[in-house]
N, C-alpha and C positions, 0 to 999 in steps of 0.2 A: 504493500500500500504506500501511496505517496501522500503525505500530509502537508498542507499549506494553509495560509490564512488569506482572507479577502483583503485586497488592497484598500478598500474603503472603510468597512466596518470592523475588520479584524476577526470575523468569524472563521473557525477552523473547518476545513473540508478535507475529506479523504477520498482518493480515487485509486483504482487499480494501476499497476505499473504500466500496462499497455495503453492507458489513457494519457500518458505524458505527451505534452505538446498541444493537447486539445483545449478548447475554451469552454469553461463552465460559468454559469451565471449564479451569483449569490442571491439570497432573499432580498437584499437591498437594491438589486438591479445592476450591480457592478459585474462586468465580465472579467474573469480571471483566467489566465493561461496556466494549465497544470505544469509545474516544473518537472524537470527530469529526475530530481532527487527531492526528498522531503526537506522542507524548510521549517517545519514545526515538529514538536515531539510526537511520538507515535501515540495513537489513540488507545486508551485503556491501560496504559502502563503507569499512570499516576492517578491518585485519587483526586476527586474534584477539589478538596481543600488544598492539596499540594499544588495543584495546577493554578488555583487562584493566588497562592502565595508566590509561586514562580512568576506569575504575571506582574505582581507588584514589586517583587524584589529585583528582577532582572532589569538592567538599564534599558531605557527606551532607545531603540535604534532609529536613526533618521531615515525617513522613507526616501528611497532612491527613485528617481524618475524612471519609468519603464522605457525600455529601448523602443525606438520608433520602428514600426513594422514596415518592411519593404513591400509596397503594393504590387511589385512584379512577381511575388511569390505567395503561395497559399498561406493563410494565417495558421492553419492547422498542420500543414506540411511544409516547413521552411525550405525543403529541397525541391519542391514541385512548383513549376511556374503557374501563376494564377491565370484562370480563364474567364472567370465571372466575378462580378461585384454584387454583393447583397444589396437589394433594393432598399432595405430598412436601415441596417447599421453601416453600410458603405464600405465594409471590409472586403478585401480581395480573397477569393477562394478558388481552388481547382474544381474540376467538373464533378469529382466524387463527393464534395462537401456542400453542394447546393442542390436544391430541388425547385421545380417550377410550381408556383401556386398563384392562381388568378392572373396568369400571364406574366408573372414576375419571378426572377430568380432570388431565392432566399436561402440563407444558411440555416442550419438545424435549429438553433435557439430562436432565431427570428421567426422561423416557420411555426414553431410551437406556440410562440406568443401570438402570432397572427391567428392561428386556429382557435386559441383560447378566447381571443377577442371576438371572433365570429359567433361564439356560443353564448356571449353575454346577452341579456335581454335588451332589446332595442329601446332607445330612449324616445319618448313621445315628441313629436314635432311641435314646435312652438306655433307654427302656422296653423296646424290642425286644431290646437287648443283655442287660438284666436278665432278661427272660423266657427268653431262650436259656440263660443261665447256670443259672438256677434249674431249668429243664426238664432240662438235662443232669445236674444233681445229683439232682433228685427222681425222674426217670423210672427210672434204673437201680436206685435204692434201692427203689422200689415194686415193680419187677419181681423183684428178689432176695427181697423180703419175701413176695411171692406164692409163690415157689418153696419157701422154707424154712418157711412157715406150717404145712403138714401135719406136718413133723417137730417143730416147736415144740408143736403141739397134742398130738401123741402123747407127747412127753416130759412135758408138763404133766399128761396123764391118768395116766401111769405113776406119778408121784409124788403123785397125788391133789391136784394144785394146781388153781387157778382159771385160766381163760383170760383173766382181766382184764388180765394183763400183755401178752398178745399184742394185745388190743384197744387198750390205751394206746399201745403202740409203733406200731400201725397208724395211729391218729389223729394221732400226732406226724408220721409219715411222710406223711400226707395234706396237711400244711400247705405243704410246699415245692412239690409239683406244682400244688396249688391256687393258690398265689401266682403261679407261672409262667403258669398259665392266665389269671389275672386281668390280669397285666401284658401278656400277649400281646394280649388283647382291647383294652386301652387303647392299646397301640402301634398297632394296625391302625386304630383310630378316629382317632388323631392323624395318621397318614399320609394318611388319606382327606381330612382337613380342610386340612392344611398341605402344599402340593406341594413345599416346600423340605426336608421331612423324609423320609428314606428308611429302608431297613432292613426292607422288607416280608418278605423271605425269612427274616430272623432272627426276626421276630415270628411268622411261620407255623411255623417250626421249634420255637420255644419253646411255642407254643400246642398243637401236636400232641403234643410230649413231655409237656406238662402234662396234657392230656386222658388220655394213656395212663397216666400216673402215678396220676391220680385214679381211673381205672377199675380199675387193679390193686389200689389200696388198698381200694376198695369191694368188690372181689371177696374180698379177705382178710377184711373184716368179715363178709361174707355167709357165708364158710366157717366162721368162728368161731361165728356165731349158729346156723347149722345143726348144727354139731357139738355145741354146748352145749345146744341145744333139747331133744333127747330125754332128756338127763340130768336 
């Protein structure tokens, strides 16, 4: 076994001798290259108390800067010429150290991280949430407007007024469901493009309520126009 410590957090790691030269990632996210020989004491040979005392008693060594990797050679195999560059970490690797995923060449650790990210639950789209809120506000308003429009037209005719006030109110009410419809369409397009974005049901609800609100408002405008036409 080869024992070594993380360059960032100091956590000890152990790997088989045949893993020398490969790159492993610590829990803190730091990538560490497995040395050819152990740089830490062997695991299990000391008790936890002795290990803690050792840690405090021994002088702290100054961290040496890591040698810069030659991009012309594979990171895992220093004697092999590099053929590909990982799309995520940007390191150079030979053909045996990369895999194709979603049309990109990735090294092993980056491939595992990408796959783990794909299985995370999708976050809801802000556009879908906004479309739902505006649809729930604008839809009932347009529905109520369509119900009370005949009474408003009759009252306007009784006092000899103009239906312009009803038309203005209707156009104002058309803005909210129209915006809900627009945001719903944008949200659905974003969800189709980005698999990490969710909220399709929210976008569909906002879209449907937005369409219903727009139709109700247009019906009110049609009623007003037909009522005012003969006069």
